[in-house]
Phi, psi and omega in degrees: 000152187250135171250121178252114181247113184253108189266148176231050177098178186260244190293336189268007182297122179221133173258145180297308179202187183294324179296316178300316178297321179294321178295318179292320179295322179300319179295320178294320179294318179299319178302317179291319183293331182293346178276355185256162177302148182298336182282355182298131180259139181239152171221136180248131176241130177260147169266106182283156011263327186295339182284340185293313179296337178277321185286328184302312177298328178294314180295322178296318181296324181275345184065040186232168180294157178233133177216185181233152166234122183262125177226145179230147174288143172265123185245160177298138181302327184269353182207101185289354178271345183258113180277140175240000179173192178208154182215145175267167181300328181268012168096010175281132189236143174228123182254142169276160177302327183296343180293339179296339181278352182262131180300145188305313180301319180291324180294316179294323178294320179294320178298313182298318180298314181294319181293323178297321177296319179295317180295321179295319179292318179298322180298330180295336181278353171057213181286130178229159178304142180280099185257128179252112182275000183301126180082357180257164170273119183259124179259128174258120188239134172224169182280356177167159180237124178256289179265335180085004184296307182291326177296318182296318181287331175293321175300314181301317180292316183293327181301329181292345181265008169061049171290160177296314176213160172238128176248129174270125185229128179203150178294325187210146179199157177293143180302319182294329178290319178296318179301325184281347183302323182290342181248356186269108184300327182294332182260324184242254184295142355266350188225041184246216184282154181260329179217156173231123176249105182240122184290322185213143178230070185292155177221123003285156185267297178071295181201157179297318185300334182300336187256014175240138173289321177235119182219054178287156181295136176274114179284160182302320181298320179294318179296318177299316180297323180298316180290319180295317180295328179301319184272345179272336183262000000 
């Protein structure tokens, strides 16, 4: 399997905003796509909410459908800042080793809470085009990757729909996280992502927001408008 890492400099990498990052990511994806047969079919999935403004330019550049996969971190009941896993709206789950330290009833309660949040967010997106990724190259796009938890569980969920390949695409991610992609079974072997297109891997990383000039929270209404405008224009 191939990992494609497209770098844009070291510590000083800054994107103006998510749209700017999406335009730059689209160019990197197009460069990668040009090495494939013209008959190759693509589908782009955003991780909302922040992933949608980044994913839309990528889908436009490829001329392919755009949809969402909603995933939420599962956190410790006593500390919502500490993740022990991640779950998608349709129930695909990925646990961290640290989840073993949580008693089973509490763990199940945390899972149920996170999944309900994911389902509620997905419901806000309402009716969407019925997109079948089987046999296509499916791109999972977010505005940045920090721990990779939600991205990993999204890969797990998407794999069940039998795409030809899964590409992980993001403007920025920690170098150590990119390095681990080749050894992380949840993302790659045996049933994970096939490629990773990451524009920049600055060190030190600290947070995704550090590499954007404007990184305001994307509200649900903005994310909905982004998806609606994609199909109206």
